[in-house]
BASE-496277 format. One record per residue (C-alpha): residue number from 1; x negated, y negated, z. Coordinates in steps of 0.001 Angstrom, whole numbers, plus 500000, padded with zeros to 6 digits. Last residue first. Layout:
% residues N
seq,X,Y,Z
NUM,X,Y,Z
...
% end
This chain:
% residues 98
seq,X,Y,Z
98,103111,617110,636818
97,101993,619502,634004
96,098408,619385,635251
95,099585,620351,638726
94,101523,623241,637234
93,098372,624330,635367
92,096302,624255,638479
91,098965,626213,640337
90,098803,628941,637659
89,101485,629193,635070
88,103447,632361,634117
87,102967,632712,630400
86,104794,631491,627262
85,102200,628790,626533
84,098938,628904,628573
83,097975,625818,630647
82,094531,626070,632221
81,094473,622589,633771
80,091753,621446,631213
79,094063,622505,628427
78,096973,620630,629874
77,094841,617504,630346
76,093520,617777,626738
75,097066,618024,625419
74,098122,614938,627325
73,095044,613091,626223
72,095796,613888,622526
71,099395,612507,622956
70,098014,609365,624766
69,095501,608805,621947
68,098182,609152,619271
67,100498,606811,621168
66,097688,604263,621562
65,097031,604434,617777
64,100738,603898,617091
63,100867,600909,619369
62,097687,599391,617699
61,099345,599761,614280
60,102588,598254,615441
59,100816,595211,617027
58,098761,594761,613938
57,101791,594790,611709
56,103732,592368,613955
55,100864,589975,614166
54,100433,590053,610395
53,104170,589395,609856
52,104192,586505,612308
51,101240,584836,610605
50,102784,581475,609777
49,099999,579322,608311
48,099968,575570,608928
47,096522,575933,610675
46,096989,574529,614146
45,100785,574466,614403
44,101139,577778,612676
43,098558,579282,614938
42,100198,577888,618014
41,103652,579297,616946
40,102239,582688,616149
39,100177,582687,619448
38,103388,581869,621422
37,105827,584273,619677
36,104119,587339,621046
35,104704,586092,624642
34,108410,586962,624568
33,107510,590522,623609
32,105095,591004,626369
31,107254,589304,629090
30,110289,591471,628398
29,108165,594662,628051
28,106421,594057,631325
27,109589,593271,633178
26,111311,596363,631882
25,108233,598483,632853
24,108330,597182,636398
23,112017,598115,636664
22,111402,601465,635148
21,108645,602152,637689
20,110710,600994,640657
19,113629,603083,639526
18,111526,606190,638935
17,109991,605807,642404
16,113409,605540,643976
15,114635,608594,642045
14,111577,610564,643177
13,111984,609414,646842
12,115704,610435,646749
11,114795,613887,645248
10,112214,615099,647814
9,110631,617817,645633
8,106960,616907,645924
7,106949,613411,647279
6,103299,612639,646772
5,102757,614170,643446
4,106041,612875,642173
3,105319,609420,643412
2,101935,609420,641650
1,103818,609261,638329
% end
């Protein structure tokens, strides 16, 4: 979160930034999942085939791929920042952690 980098240790600003971020994420998730039914309904109307299971499976697979990539990027960023486990961290490593 960019707010943490800007605010430093100012707790009220960090809390406000987290609230705004969570609110936006909640809106995105609500809209995303409600929009998933639209292409299924359209496809069933157009072809007569209900592909809800296929859409759900593809969506789950893409989500898992995205999570794997995000985890790999997190490790790569920590390595690029010079993070060393069980050691006193440099300022670059602390910035990479934030």
